Residue, then its C-alpha position, 0 to 999 in steps of 0.5 A: x459106725x467105724x471104729x476108732x484105733x491104733x491098729x488097724x489102717x485109719x483106726x487100726x494103722x499105727x503112723x508115727x513121725x519122729x526125725x533120725x537128727x544130730x546130737x544138736x535135735x535130741x529129745x527129751x525121750x532120747x540121748x541122741x545119737x544113742x550110745x552103742x548097744x541102747x534103744x530108741x522108742x519113739x513115743x507115740x501119743x496118746x497110745x493106751x497102756x495095752x501094749x503096740x506096735x512100736x518104732x524102735x531105733x537101735x544104736x549098732x557101731x556107727x549106724x541104728x538100726x530101725x526095729x519094730x516090735x509086734x507084741x499082737x497075737x498075729x501077724x503085722x506088715x511093717x512098712x516104713x517109710x524114710x525121706x531123705x531131703x524129700x526123697x523117698x524110701x519104702x521098706x515093707x516086710x511082715x513082723x511074725x507075732x511076739x517078734x523084733x524085726x529089723x527094716x532099716x540101718x540108717x546112718x549116724x549124723x542125717x536130718x532124715x525123717x521115718x515114718x512107721x506104718x503096721x496094718x494087721x495080717x499078713x498080705x499072703x494069706x487069703x480068705x477063704x469062703x466059711x459060713x459065719x454064724x451071726x454074733x449077736x441073739x437074733x431075736x430084736x435083731x436090727x441094724x442099722x448100716x451094712x454094706x457100704x451104708x453111706x454114715x460110715x461104710x464107705x472106706x475100704x476097711x469098713x465096706x462089707x462091714x454090719x453094725x447090729x444095733x442092741x442093748x448095752x451089755x447084748x451079749x456078742x458071741x465068736x462068729x468064728x473059731x481063732x485067736x484073739x489079736x489083739x483087744x481094748x477093753x478100756x475105753x469110756x461108754x458114752x452116755x450118747x452120741x459121740x459125733x468125734x471121729x477118732x474117739x477109740x472103741x473097745x474092740x476084739x480083733x480075733x485071726x482067722x486060720x485063712x489069716x483074714x480078723x474078725x474085727x467085733x467093735x464098740x465093746x461095752x468097757x471092761x465086758x471082753x473076758x479074753x486075753x491076748x492070745x486067748x483062743x475063742x470058739x465060735x459062739x463062745x462070749x467074747x464082751x458085750x454090746x456098748x457104745x464106746x468110741x465115735x457111737x451115737x448109739x449102742x451097736x456092734x460093728x462087725x466085720x471081715x478084714x484081710x490084708x490087702x497089701x498096705x491097706x485093710x479091706x473088707x469083705x463081704x461073708x454069709x452069716x447063717x441066722x437061726x431063719x437061715x443066711x442073713x439078708x442086708x439090707x442094702 
């Protein structure tokens, strides 16, 4: 199924809405306007304890800097949209791993809606052809959904994803070398089917040298032996099949994705199995 997580477009896109306001509209999470040199970080409803891309407001003289913090181990395209009384302005920039970038400066004393969308990856990079290896054991393998699966593989992020149905706890290994860009290891596994499309799944996102990213999702809680920034080699264990998030049964949701400029897109890939190239059902 489709994993839900705030760092990937619908699952991975982080969406914030806050009001840059005059002092009378101050929130309890910050003093407005911030004192000179002070910083306010917009709270994210329901965020987990792990670090995520943040929208940061920082007082700088007679204006407010709108900054984006990227704690991930890979680039993120940040898109800040300002709404000034119905007139929208958009600014986009790629924020490099572990960095903070200023995207916009705002005047003090104006009511402005600010929205941040964070899309993993760098849209300037182009994926190269690559033969991925099967990320799960071939024995007993069943494919529940593949390209254009009607149940949940019908959007840009998941159109070319593959759902491998396997028993709970089956080892999941890296299908290609890369760097662990992001992960979540703390979401509970379902005891049965979960029809909540917004349920968060455990996952590992691996960044490849050509800018593409492999997503391994619905992993078993506590099974990921990695940290953000770790290098992984092809065939290395990255977790276990689980049933976390929006899922009807234990399976691995595997997709290779790229940043298609302000949207996350899955791309078709070749997967090598012991018998040759894996043939995916239509």
